[in-house]
C-alpha positions as CSV (number, residue, x, y, z in Angstrom):
1,M,18.4,33.1,-7.1
2,A,19.1,28.4,-7.4
3,R,19.9,27.2,-10.8
4,P,18.5,25.0,-12.7
5,L,18.6,21.7,-12.8
6,T,19.6,19.6,-15.3
7,A,18.0,16.7,-16.7
8,W,21.1,14.4,-15.0
9,Q,20.6,15.7,-11.3
10,Q,17.9,15.4,-11.6
11,G,17.3,11.9,-12.8
12,M,19.3,11.9,-9.8
13,K,17.3,12.8,-7.6
14,A,14.5,10.6,-8.8
15,Y,16.7,8.0,-8.5
16,F,17.5,9.1,-4.9
17,Y,14.2,9.3,-4.3
18,V,12.8,6.1,-5.8
19,T,16.2,4.1,-3.1
20,I,14.8,5.5,0.1
21,W,11.1,3.9,-0.8
22,M,12.0,0.9,-2.5
23,T,14.1,0.3,0.4
24,I,12.0,1.3,3.5
25,S,9.0,-1.0,1.5
26,M,10.3,-3.6,1.5
27,G,12.3,-3.5,5.0
28,V,8.4,-3.1,6.0
29,I,7.0,-6.0,4.0
30,L,10.4,-8.4,4.5
31,F,9.9,-6.9,8.8
32,N,6.3,-8.0,9.3
33,K,6.8,-11.7,7.3
34,Y,9.1,-12.1,9.8
35,I,6.3,-10.8,13.3
36,L,3.6,-11.8,12.0
37,A,5.7,-15.4,10.8
38,Y,9.3,-16.1,13.5
39,S,8.7,-14.3,16.2
40,G,6.3,-15.8,17.4
41,F,3.6,-12.7,17.9
42,K,0.5,-14.6,15.6
43,Y,-1.1,-11.2,15.9
44,P,-1.8,-9.9,12.9
45,I,-4.7,-7.3,14.3
46,A,-2.1,-5.8,17.5
47,L,0.3,-5.6,14.9
48,T,-1.7,-4.0,13.0
49,L,-3.3,-1.4,15.5
50,W,0.2,-0.4,17.0
51,H,1.1,0.5,14.0
52,M,-2.4,3.3,14.1
53,V,-1.7,4.5,17.4
54,F,1.9,5.1,16.5
55,C,1.3,7.5,14.2
56,T,-1.4,8.7,15.6
57,T,0.8,9.8,18.7
58,V,3.9,10.7,16.3
59,A,1.4,13.0,13.9
60,T,-0.7,14.0,16.2
61,I,2.9,15.7,18.8
62,M,4.1,17.3,15.5
63,V,0.8,19.3,14.3
64,K,-0.2,20.4,18.0
65,V,3.2,20.3,19.4
66,V,5.7,20.7,17.9
67,G,4.0,22.5,14.4
68,A,5.1,21.3,11.5
69,T,2.8,21.1,9.4
70,K,-1.1,23.1,10.0
71,S,-4.8,21.5,10.9
72,L,-7.2,21.5,8.9
73,N,-9.7,22.4,11.0
74,M,-12.3,20.5,9.4
75,P,-15.5,19.9,11.6
76,R,-16.7,16.9,13.3
77,K,-19.3,15.7,9.5
78,E,-17.0,16.6,7.3
79,Y,-14.7,14.0,9.4
80,V,-17.3,11.6,10.0
81,N,-18.9,11.3,6.6
82,R,-15.5,12.4,4.9
83,V,-12.3,11.0,6.7
84,V,-14.1,7.9,8.8
85,P,-14.9,5.4,5.7
86,I,-11.2,6.2,3.9
87,G,-10.1,4.9,7.8
88,A,-12.6,2.5,7.5
89,L,-11.4,0.8,4.7
90,Y,-7.2,0.7,5.1
91,A,-8.4,-1.2,8.1
92,A,-9.6,-2.9,7.0
93,S,-7.0,-3.5,4.2
94,L,-3.7,-3.6,6.2
95,W,-5.9,-5.7,9.1
96,L,-6.7,-8.6,6.3
97,S,-2.8,-7.9,3.9
98,N,-1.1,-8.5,7.7
99,S,-2.7,-11.3,8.3
100,A,-2.0,-13.4,5.2
101,Y,1.6,-13.4,6.1
102,L,0.5,-16.2,8.6
103,H,-0.6,-17.8,5.7
104,L,1.6,-17.6,2.1
105,S,5.0,-16.4,1.8
106,V,6.1,-13.7,0.9
107,S,6.7,-13.5,-3.4
108,F,3.1,-15.3,-4.1
109,I,2.1,-12.2,-2.3
110,Q,3.9,-10.0,-3.8
111,M,2.7,-11.8,-7.0
112,T,-1.1,-11.3,-5.8
113,K,-0.6,-7.6,-5.9
114,A,-0.6,-6.8,-9.8
115,L,-4.2,-7.4,-9.3
116,M,-4.6,-3.5,-8.0
117,P,-3.9,-1.6,-12.3
118,G,-7.2,-3.6,-12.1
119,L,-9.5,-3.2,-9.1
120,V,-8.9,0.5,-9.2
121,Y,-9.7,0.6,-13.2
122,V,-12.9,-0.8,-11.7
123,C,-13.4,0.9,-8.5
124,G,-12.2,3.8,-11.1
125,V,-14.8,2.8,-13.0
126,A,-17.8,2.4,-11.1
127,F,-16.8,6.0,-9.3
128,G,-17.1,8.1,-12.8
129,M,-13.3,8.6,-12.1
130,E,-12.3,6.3,-14.7
131,K,-14.1,5.9,-18.8
132,L,-14.3,2.1,-19.9
133,T,-12.0,1.5,-22.7
134,R,-11.3,-2.7,-24.3
135,T,-7.8,-1.8,-24.7
136,T,-7.4,-1.0,-20.7
137,S,-10.0,-4.2,-19.7
138,F,-8.4,-6.7,-22.5
139,N,-5.8,-6.1,-20.3
140,M,-6.7,-5.8,-16.6
141,F,-8.4,-9.2,-17.9
142,I,-4.4,-10.5,-19.0
143,I,-3.8,-9.1,-15.7
144,A,-5.9,-11.4,-14.0
145,I,-5.0,-15.0,-16.1
146,G,-1.5,-14.2,-15.1
147,V,-1.8,-13.9,-11.2
148,A,-4.6,-17.7,-11.9
149,I,-0.9,-18.6,-13.5
150,A,0.9,-18.4,-11.2
151,A,-2.1,-19.3,-8.3
152,Y,-1.9,-22.6,-10.6
153,G,2.0,-22.8,-9.9
154,E,1.8,-22.2,-6.0
155,L,2.9,-25.6,-4.0
156,D,1.7,-23.6,-0.5
157,F,-2.0,-22.5,-2.3
158,I,-3.6,-22.4,1.5
159,Y,-7.3,-20.6,0.8
160,I,-7.4,-18.5,4.1
161,G,-4.3,-16.2,3.3
162,V,-5.3,-15.5,-0.5
163,V,-9.3,-14.7,0.6
164,E,-7.0,-12.5,2.4
165,Q,-4.8,-10.7,-0.1
166,L,-7.2,-10.7,-2.5
167,S,-10.0,-9.0,0.1
168,A,-7.3,-6.7,1.5
169,L,-6.4,-5.5,-2.1
170,V,-10.0,-4.6,-2.9
171,F,-10.7,-2.6,0.8
172,E,-7.1,-1.1,-0.5
173,A,-8.1,0.4,-4.4
174,L,-11.3,1.5,-3.3
175,R,-9.5,3.3,-0.4
176,L,-7.4,4.6,-3.5
177,M,-11.0,5.6,-4.8
178,L,-12.9,7.4,-2.0
179,V,-9.1,9.3,-1.4
180,Q,-10.7,11.0,-4.3
181,V,-14.1,11.1,-4.5
182,L,-13.9,12.6,-0.5
183,I,-10.8,14.3,0.2
184,T,-9.2,15.4,-3.1
185,R,-12.3,16.7,-5.2
186,Q,-13.0,18.3,-2.4
187,G,-10.2,20.4,-2.1
188,Y,-8.9,18.2,1.3
189,A,-5.0,18.1,0.1
190,M,-3.3,17.1,2.4
191,N,0.8,16.1,3.2
192,P,1.3,12.8,4.8
193,I,1.3,14.7,8.4
194,Q,-1.7,15.5,8.0
195,S,-3.0,12.3,6.1
196,L,-1.9,9.9,9.0
197,Y,-3.2,12.8,12.2
198,Y,-7.0,12.6,10.5
199,V,-7.0,9.1,8.6
200,S,-4.9,6.8,11.8
201,P,-7.4,7.8,14.4
202,A,-10.2,6.5,12.7
203,C,-8.2,3.6,11.9
204,A,-7.1,3.0,14.8
205,A,-10.8,2.6,16.0
206,C,-12.6,0.4,13.4
207,L,-9.5,-1.8,14.1
208,A,-10.0,-1.9,18.4
209,M,-13.5,-3.1,18.1
210,P,-12.2,-6.7,16.5
211,F,-8.9,-6.5,18.2
212,I,-10.7,-6.6,21.3
213,A,-13.3,-9.3,20.2
214,V,-10.9,-11.6,18.7
215,E,-7.4,-11.4,19.5
216,L,-6.4,-9.1,22.5
217,P,-8.8,-12.6,24.5
218,E,-6.3,-14.3,23.1
219,I,-3.1,-12.7,23.9
220,L,-4.4,-12.8,28.0
221,A,-4.4,-16.5,27.7
222,D,-0.4,-16.8,26.2
223,V,1.4,-17.7,28.5
224,H,4.0,-18.8,26.2
225,L,3.9,-15.4,24.3
226,E,6.7,-13.1,24.7
227,I,6.4,-9.7,23.4
228,D,9.6,-7.9,22.4
229,Y,8.7,-4.3,23.0
230,G,11.4,-3.0,21.1
231,M,11.3,-4.9,17.8
232,L,7.8,-3.2,17.9
233,L,8.2,0.0,18.5
234,L,11.3,0.3,15.9
235,N,8.9,-1.7,13.4
236,A,6.2,0.7,13.7
237,L,9.2,3.4,13.3
238,T,9.3,1.4,10.3
239,A,6.3,2.4,9.2
240,F,5.8,5.6,9.6
241,A,8.6,6.3,7.7
242,L,6.8,4.1,4.3
243,N,4.5,7.0,4.4
244,L,5.9,10.2,5.2
245,A,8.9,8.0,2.0
246,V,5.4,7.9,-0.2
247,F,4.4,11.4,-0.1
248,L,8.0,12.1,-1.2
249,L,8.0,9.9,-4.4
250,I,4.6,11.0,-5.6
251,G,6.1,15.0,-4.5
252,K,9.2,15.3,-6.3
253,T,8.8,12.5,-9.3
254,S,4.9,10.8,-9.5
255,A,2.5,8.7,-8.9
256,L,3.3,6.8,-11.7
257,T,6.9,6.2,-11.1
258,M,6.2,4.8,-8.1
259,N,4.3,2.2,-9.8
260,I,7.3,1.8,-12.1
261,A,9.2,1.5,-8.7
262,G,6.8,-0.5,-7.2
263,V,7.6,-3.3,-10.2
264,I,10.8,-3.4,-9.7
265,K,10.5,-3.2,-5.7
266,D,7.9,-6.7,-6.3
267,W,10.6,-8.4,-8.4
268,M,13.2,-8.2,-5.8
269,L,11.3,-8.9,-2.9
270,I,10.2,-11.8,-4.5
271,F,13.9,-13.5,-4.9
272,A,14.8,-11.6,-1.7
273,S,11.9,-13.6,0.3
274,Q,13.1,-17.2,-1.5
275,H,17.2,-16.0,0.0
276,M,15.3,-15.1,3.4
277,F,12.3,-17.0,4.9
278,G,13.4,-20.3,1.8
279,N,10.3,-19.5,-0.2
280,T,10.0,-21.8,-2.7
281,V,9.1,-20.3,-6.8
282,T,8.2,-22.6,-8.9
283,F,8.2,-22.3,-13.0
284,L,4.7,-21.7,-13.1
285,N,4.6,-18.5,-10.6
286,Y,7.8,-16.7,-12.3
287,L,5.8,-17.6,-15.7
288,G,2.2,-16.4,-14.8
289,Y,3.6,-13.0,-13.1
290,V,5.8,-11.7,-16.3
291,V,2.4,-12.4,-18.2
292,A,1.1,-10.6,-15.8
293,F,4.5,-8.1,-15.6
294,L,4.2,-6.8,-18.7
295,A,0.5,-6.1,-19.3
296,V,1.2,-3.5,-15.9
297,G,3.7,-2.2,-17.9
298,M,1.8,-2.2,-20.8
299,Y,-0.7,-0.5,-18.1
300,N,1.6,2.3,-17.4
301,Y,2.4,2.7,-20.7
302,N,-1.1,3.2,-21.7
303,K,-1.8,5.9,-18.9
304,L,1.0,7.7,-19.5
305,K,0.8,8.7,-22.7
306,S,-3.3,8.8,-22.2
307,A,-2.0,11.9,-19.4
308,K,0.4,13.2,-22.6
309,K,-1.6,13.7,-24.9
310,K,-4.2,15.6,-22.2
311,E,-0.7,17.5,-21.4
312,A,-0.6,18.8,-24.4
313,A,-4.1,19.5,-25.1
314,T,-4.4,21.4,-22.5
315,R,-1.5,23.2,-24.1
316,A,-2.5,23.3,-27.7
317,E,-6.1,25.9,-25.7
318,V,-3.1,28.2,-23.7
């Protein structure tokens, strides 16, 4: 029988998974920015579609050939009603977030992501998953104020890029909520390979339509386009690895740990993008993000307190 890990060993294990996730996540973001903004491959739908085709292929091989995990044998009607809407929202979120890299700096994009807790909370209230409270609503209002200050101080404020990024965040918040409503509540507990196996094909199908209508004619007409297939393969591998890293982090620690690590990762990306891409970050950018950062920290702290109270109440009943 294996000996239980000490507190120090558990802490080091958690830090290990956090480090893996942060490294891969930062790598994917900076890699996507480089491909779309600097390599000459300015086609976000094509890049996102390639990611989904690659993930579908690898996941199918792992499920059907290797047998690394089992299929859930989901009926077609269930798949259409539950998975396809999630795939459509995921497609929209990835498409628009990648499109934003063509117009905005990585630093500013990371600052706007502070809005995610607020958007998820609003969606949670709308779907009946969260309770509307004054404290949390005020907390979200402060986050929005912080992001607004950061946006006001942005030197390269391009409206189309901001609209794309904010829309991507809204679609992602809706996707996260639908995963709980349509998948988790119905007892479909999926590991990352199963998630990719079911969601990636739906996502790819939704991306194929705008790709054929919008970007494919541009790619065929672009006589100067030189595609680096090795770079795109490496990019797809990092995107696939990120999905596995997310599962490892949440499975071995918690979603709260991921949220806190995400805030630290955003700070690191802000500084990294300044040096890699020469992004200018103003005083108002920093001021706004610090305000949003503190409000997000308070939100996570309140969520942790609430979770501990529920756990204590459950133990008391037992």
